[in-house]
C-alpha positions as CSV (number, residue, x, y, z in Angstrom):
1,M,17.3,-23.0,-17.8
2,E,17.0,-24.8,-21.2
3,T,18.2,-28.4,-21.3
4,L,21.9,-28.2,-21.9
5,R,23.7,-31.1,-23.7
6,P,27.4,-31.9,-23.3
7,T,28.0,-30.9,-27.0
8,D,26.6,-27.4,-26.2
9,C,29.2,-26.7,-23.5
10,R,32.2,-24.5,-24.0
11,I,35.6,-26.1,-23.8
12,L,39.0,-24.4,-23.6
13,M,42.2,-26.4,-24.2
14,V,45.6,-25.1,-23.1
15,D,48.7,-26.9,-24.4
16,D,52.0,-25.4,-25.5
17,E,52.2,-27.9,-28.4
18,Q,50.1,-26.8,-31.3
19,P,49.7,-30.4,-32.7
20,N,48.2,-31.5,-29.4
21,V,45.7,-28.6,-29.5
22,D,44.8,-29.3,-33.1
23,A,44.3,-33.0,-32.5
24,V,42.0,-32.6,-29.5
25,L,39.9,-29.9,-31.1
26,R,39.5,-32.0,-34.2
27,I,38.4,-34.9,-32.2
28,L,35.9,-32.8,-30.3
29,R,34.4,-31.1,-33.4
30,R,33.9,-34.5,-35.1
31,A,32.1,-35.7,-32.0
32,G,29.7,-32.7,-32.3
33,F,31.2,-30.2,-29.9
34,H,30.8,-26.8,-31.5
35,Q,32.0,-24.4,-28.8
36,V,35.7,-25.4,-28.5
37,E,38.8,-23.3,-28.7
38,G,42.5,-23.7,-27.8
39,T,45.6,-21.8,-27.0
40,T,49.3,-22.5,-26.8
41,D,50.0,-19.4,-24.6
42,P,49.0,-20.1,-21.0
43,R,49.4,-16.4,-20.2
44,T,46.1,-15.7,-22.0
45,V,44.0,-18.3,-20.1
46,M,42.6,-16.1,-17.4
47,E,41.7,-13.3,-19.8
48,R,40.0,-15.9,-22.1
49,M,38.1,-17.4,-19.2
50,A,36.9,-13.9,-18.1
51,L,35.7,-13.0,-21.6
52,R,34.1,-16.3,-22.4
53,P,33.8,-18.6,-19.4
54,P,34.2,-22.3,-20.3
55,D,32.4,-25.2,-18.8
56,L,35.5,-27.4,-19.1
57,L,39.2,-26.6,-19.1
58,L,41.7,-29.1,-20.7
59,L,45.0,-28.2,-19.2
60,D,48.6,-29.3,-19.9
61,L,50.9,-29.1,-16.9
62,R,54.4,-28.7,-18.4
63,M,54.4,-25.4,-20.2
64,P,56.8,-22.4,-20.5
65,H,56.1,-19.0,-19.0
66,M,53.3,-20.4,-16.8
67,D,52.7,-24.0,-16.0
68,G,49.5,-25.8,-15.4
69,F,49.8,-25.6,-11.6
70,D,50.0,-21.8,-11.8
71,I,46.8,-21.7,-13.8
72,L,45.1,-24.1,-11.4
73,D,46.0,-21.8,-8.5
74,R,44.6,-18.8,-10.4
75,V,41.4,-20.5,-11.3
76,R,40.9,-21.7,-7.8
77,S,41.3,-18.1,-6.5
78,T,38.6,-16.8,-8.9
79,I,36.0,-19.6,-8.4
80,S,34.0,-20.1,-5.2
81,P,34.7,-23.4,-3.4
82,D,31.0,-24.5,-3.8
83,Q,31.2,-24.0,-7.6
84,Y,31.8,-27.1,-9.7
85,F,34.2,-26.2,-12.5
86,P,35.9,-29.3,-14.1
87,V,39.6,-29.2,-15.1
88,L,40.9,-32.2,-17.1
89,V,44.7,-32.4,-16.8
90,L,46.6,-33.5,-19.9
91,T,50.0,-35.0,-18.9
92,G,52.5,-37.6,-19.7
93,D,53.7,-37.6,-16.1
94,L,51.3,-39.6,-13.9
95,S,53.6,-39.9,-10.9
96,R,51.8,-39.9,-7.5
97,E,53.3,-36.6,-6.5
98,V,52.0,-34.9,-9.7
99,R,48.5,-36.4,-9.4
100,E,48.2,-35.4,-5.7
101,R,49.4,-31.9,-6.4
102,A,47.0,-31.4,-9.3
103,L,44.0,-32.9,-7.5
104,S,44.7,-30.6,-4.4
105,A,44.9,-27.6,-6.8
106,G,41.5,-28.3,-8.3
107,A,41.9,-30.9,-11.1
108,R,39.0,-33.3,-11.5
109,D,40.5,-35.9,-13.8
110,F,43.6,-36.8,-15.9
111,L,44.3,-37.8,-19.5
112,T,47.5,-39.5,-20.4
113,K,49.5,-38.4,-23.5
114,P,49.4,-39.7,-26.2
115,F,45.6,-39.6,-26.3
116,D,43.2,-42.4,-26.9
117,I,40.2,-40.9,-28.8
118,T,37.6,-43.0,-27.0
119,E,39.0,-42.2,-23.6
120,V,39.2,-38.5,-24.4
121,L,35.5,-38.3,-25.3
122,L,34.4,-40.5,-22.4
123,R,36.3,-38.4,-19.8
124,I,35.1,-35.1,-21.3
125,R,31.4,-36.3,-21.5
126,N,31.5,-37.5,-17.9
127,L,32.9,-34.2,-16.6
128,L,30.4,-32.1,-18.7
129,E,27.4,-34.2,-17.6
130,T,28.4,-33.5,-14.0
131,R,28.9,-29.8,-14.9
132,I,25.4,-29.7,-16.4
133,L,23.8,-31.3,-13.3
134,Y,25.6,-28.7,-11.2
135,L,24.3,-25.8,-13.4
136,Q,20.7,-27.2,-13.3
137,L,20.8,-27.5,-9.5
138,R,22.2,-24.0,-9.1
139,D,19.5,-22.6,-11.3
140,Y,16.8,-24.6,-9.4
141,N,18.1,-23.4,-6.1
142,Q,18.2,-19.8,-7.3
143,T,14.6,-20.0,-8.5
144,L,13.6,-21.6,-5.2
145,E,15.3,-18.8,-3.3
146,E,13.5,-16.2,-5.3
147,R,10.2,-17.9,-4.7
148,V,10.9,-18.1,-1.0
149,A,12.0,-14.5,-0.9
150,A,8.8,-13.4,-2.8
151,R,6.6,-15.5,-0.5
152,T,8.4,-14.1,2.6
153,R,7.7,-10.6,1.3
154,E,4.1,-11.4,0.8
155,L,3.8,-12.8,4.3
156,A,5.5,-9.7,5.7
157,D,3.2,-7.4,3.8
158,A,0.2,-9.4,5.0
159,Q,1.4,-9.3,8.6
160,I,1.9,-5.5,8.4
161,E,-1.5,-5.0,6.8
162,I,-3.2,-7.0,9.5
163,L,-1.4,-5.1,12.2
164,T,-2.2,-1.8,10.6
165,R,-5.9,-2.7,10.4
166,L,-5.9,-3.9,14.1
167,A,-4.3,-0.6,15.1
168,R,-6.9,1.4,13.2
169,A,-9.7,-0.7,14.7
170,A,-8.6,0.6,18.1
171,E,-7.9,4.2,17.1
172,Y,-11.0,4.9,15.1
173,R,-13.0,4.9,18.3
174,D,-11.3,8.0,19.7
175,D,-9.1,9.4,16.9
176,I,-10.8,11.8,14.5
177,T,-7.9,11.8,12.0
178,G,-7.6,8.1,11.7
179,H,-3.8,8.4,11.4
180,H,-2.6,8.6,15.0
181,A,-1.2,5.1,15.1
182,D,0.8,5.5,11.9
183,R,2.2,8.9,12.9
184,V,3.3,7.5,16.2
185,G,4.9,4.5,14.5
186,A,6.7,6.8,12.0
187,L,8.0,9.2,14.7
188,S,9.0,6.4,17.0
189,A,11.1,4.8,14.2
190,L,12.8,8.2,13.5
191,L,13.5,8.7,17.2
192,A,15.1,5.2,17.4
193,R,17.2,5.9,14.3
194,E,18.3,9.2,15.7
195,M,19.4,7.3,18.8
196,D,21.5,4.9,16.6
197,R,19.4,1.9,17.2
198,S,20.0,-1.0,14.7
199,P,18.1,-1.0,11.3
200,D,16.2,-4.1,12.4
201,E,15.0,-2.5,15.6
202,V,14.0,0.7,13.8
203,R,12.1,-1.4,11.3
204,L,10.3,-3.4,14.0
205,L,9.5,-0.3,16.0
206,R,8.0,1.4,13.0
207,W,5.1,-1.1,13.0
208,A,5.1,-2.3,16.6
209,A,4.5,1.2,17.8
210,T,1.3,1.5,15.8
211,L,-0.3,-1.1,18.2
212,H,0.5,0.8,21.4
213,D,-3.1,1.6,22.2
214,V,-4.7,-1.6,20.8
215,G,-6.0,-2.3,24.3
216,K,-8.4,0.5,24.0
217,I,-10.6,-1.9,22.1
218,G,-11.6,-3.1,25.6
219,I,-12.4,0.4,27.0
220,P,-16.1,1.6,26.9
221,D,-16.9,4.4,24.4
222,A,-18.4,6.5,27.2
223,I,-14.8,6.8,28.5
224,L,-12.9,7.0,25.3
225,Q,-15.2,9.7,23.8
226,K,-16.0,11.6,27.0
227,P,-15.7,15.4,26.1
228,G,-14.4,16.4,29.6
229,P,-11.9,15.2,32.2
230,L,-12.2,11.7,33.5
231,T,-13.1,10.9,37.1
232,E,-10.7,8.9,39.1
233,A,-12.7,5.7,38.6
234,E,-12.9,6.3,34.9
235,Y,-9.2,7.1,34.7
236,N,-8.4,3.8,36.5
237,L,-10.5,2.0,34.0
238,M,-8.8,3.8,31.1
239,K,-5.4,2.6,32.5
240,A,-6.5,-1.0,32.1
241,H,-5.9,-0.6,28.3
242,I,-2.2,-1.3,28.7
243,R,-2.9,-4.7,30.2
244,I,-5.6,-5.5,27.7
245,G,-3.1,-4.7,25.0
246,D,-0.5,-6.8,26.6
247,R,-2.9,-9.7,26.7
248,I,-3.9,-9.3,23.1
249,L,-0.3,-9.1,21.8
250,G,1.7,-11.0,24.5
251,G,3.0,-14.6,24.2
252,S,3.8,-14.4,20.5
253,G,6.8,-16.0,18.9
254,F,7.2,-13.2,16.4
255,P,9.7,-10.4,17.3
256,L,7.3,-7.7,16.0
257,L,4.4,-8.8,18.2
258,R,6.7,-9.3,21.2
259,M,7.9,-5.7,20.8
260,A,4.3,-4.5,20.3
261,A,3.3,-6.1,23.6
262,E,6.2,-4.5,25.4
263,I,5.2,-1.1,24.1
264,A,1.5,-1.6,24.9
265,L,2.4,-2.4,28.5
266,H,5.0,0.3,29.1
267,H,4.3,3.4,26.9
268,H,2.6,5.1,29.9
269,E,5.5,4.8,32.3
270,K,7.3,8.0,33.3
271,W,11.0,8.6,33.7
272,D,10.5,9.7,37.3
273,G,8.4,6.7,38.3
274,S,5.0,8.3,38.4
275,G,3.5,6.4,35.5
276,Y,0.9,3.7,35.3
277,Q,3.0,0.9,36.9
278,G,5.6,2.9,38.8
279,L,8.6,1.9,36.8
280,A,11.3,4.5,36.6
281,G,14.4,5.4,34.5
282,E,15.9,2.5,32.7
283,E,13.6,0.0,34.3
284,I,11.2,1.1,31.5
285,P,12.0,-0.7,28.2
286,L,13.6,1.7,25.7
287,V,10.9,1.1,23.2
288,G,8.3,2.2,25.8
289,R,10.3,5.4,26.5
290,I,10.5,6.2,22.8
291,V,6.8,5.6,22.1
292,A,5.9,7.7,25.1
293,V,7.4,10.8,23.5
294,A,6.0,10.1,20.1
295,D,2.5,9.4,21.5
296,V,2.3,12.5,23.6
297,Y,3.6,14.8,20.9
298,D,1.0,13.5,18.4
299,S,-1.7,13.6,21.0
300,L,-1.0,17.2,21.8
301,T,-1.0,18.4,18.2
302,H,-4.3,16.8,17.2
303,K,-7.8,17.4,18.3
304,R,-9.6,14.8,20.5
305,P,-13.2,14.6,21.8
306,Y,-11.9,15.8,25.2
307,K,-9.5,18.5,24.1
308,G,-8.4,20.9,21.3
309,A,-5.1,20.7,19.4
310,S,-2.0,22.5,20.6
311,S,0.3,24.2,18.2
312,H,3.5,22.5,17.0
313,R,5.5,24.9,19.0
314,E,3.5,24.5,22.2
315,A,3.8,20.7,21.9
316,V,7.6,20.9,21.4
317,D,7.9,23.1,24.4
318,E,5.8,20.8,26.5
319,I,8.0,17.8,25.6
320,G,11.0,19.8,26.5
321,R,9.5,20.9,29.8
322,C,8.8,17.3,30.8
323,R,12.4,16.2,30.0
324,G,13.7,14.2,33.0
325,A,10.3,13.9,34.6
326,H,7.8,12.3,32.2
327,F,10.3,11.5,29.5
328,D,13.8,10.0,29.2
329,P,16.2,12.8,28.6
330,A,18.0,10.9,25.8
331,V,14.8,10.4,23.9
332,V,13.9,14.1,24.3
333,D,17.4,15.1,23.0
334,A,16.8,12.9,19.9
335,F,13.3,14.6,19.6
336,D,15.0,18.0,19.7
337,R,17.5,17.0,17.0
338,L,14.6,15.9,14.7
339,E,12.8,19.2,15.4
340,A,15.9,21.2,14.5
341,A,16.2,19.2,11.2
342,G,12.5,20.0,10.4
343,A,11.6,16.3,10.6
344,L,8.7,16.6,12.9
345,R,6.6,18.6,10.5
346,E,7.5,16.4,7.6
347,V,6.2,13.3,9.4
348,G,2.7,14.7,9.5
349,A,2.8,15.8,5.8
350,M,3.9,12.4,4.6
351,V,1.3,10.6,6.6
352,E,-1.4,12.7,4.9
353,E,0.1,11.9,1.5
354,G,0.4,8.2,2.2
355,R,4.1,8.1,1.6
356,E,6.4,5.5,3.1
357,P,10.2,5.8,3.7
358,G,12.7,3.1,2.6
359,A,12.8,0.2,5.1
360,D,16.5,0.6,5.7
361,G,17.3,4.2,5.1
362,L,14.5,6.3,6.7
363,P,16.1,9.5,5.4
364,L,14.8,12.8,6.7
365,S,13.5,13.5,3.3
366,S,11.3,10.4,3.4
367,L,9.9,10.5,6.9
368,S,6.3,9.8,7.1
369,W,3.4,7.5,7.7
370,P,0.1,7.3,9.8
371,G,0.1,6.5,13.7
372,P,-1.4,5.4,17.2
373,S,-3.5,6.8,20.1
374,D,-3.8,9.4,22.7
375,P,-3.4,10.2,26.5
376,R,-6.3,11.5,28.5
377,P,-5.8,14.0,31.3
378,T,-7.7,13.7,34.6
379,N,-8.6,16.8,36.5
380,G,-5.2,16.7,38.2
381,D,-3.3,16.3,34.9
382,A,-4.9,19.3,33.1
383,G,-2.2,21.6,31.8
384,S,0.6,18.9,31.7
385,A,1.6,16.5,29.0
386,P,-1.4,14.1,28.5
387,A,-1.4,10.7,30.1
388,P,-4.1,8.6,28.3
């Protein structure tokens, strides 16, 4: 803010005696104060303050209709406790009881009637200088908060971009579309939202899920891009990508990376306990159960080096068939509700168009992004939901 001088500040005087008002305003104007006004009707004070907020209130205590204590109470109710707004009490009664009551109600200083000109100006300048310091500090803090918020947004954007590029580095080795990671992230977020998870959890899952297959960076191309089913030895090597991903992402102090590590390690578990590590039911973290559905659906509906693409209807039916075996029934139920709302098809379209939903709302009309990687059937898994 521009440098404010005491004489630039707005002053409102309230006294039921017009000669008192005239005398003080005359003193102030001669001293260079040019934004001063007065009233003899205390009932108009709050309206005046709302229309033209003053920097200092000169207030008589003994007035008809509404005394100074009533006004102090109303002012205190409209101004936050951390805001410095000076009230200079004008009174001929300086009893201890009156002073204590006025101070507890928000008064900052006192002037004794009849007024001494020098004292009037000194008290007013002291209060206004403090008011100016408060305003400068408030504006500085606001500017600082805005800068911190902007920097925080920049860091968050940078973090998300780094994570996105890391996810793509893994997926480009076996994903023709280049969008698997983002689609899985988008669908996982929608599933979590449909299951009434908190906005913060939905937001984290949107990006953490894109890293579910980052461990494939450590798997040989001969396995990732093999056009046919994997041998048992190859399949066991493929399964190592969950622990590679956990090692890459684990141990971080950031909630996003902690969730990403949890997903990387658990997204191939199955509800019935037949997954990679043998966890069953609610032993599997919820984020892993959610990403499992999103990952398999996207894998089924997109072509890979080792398989063709299933139709949307075939994939939806397969997810439903595996409810209670491969997948958590509650997650499948949320998946079915998204399907009924037309959300599943919209996710893919929005990914291709590069559109992002709002961070908080994730409305069904704004559903899409790009997403993670794919399960690989062995000979024994052919014909069932893929298990990378």
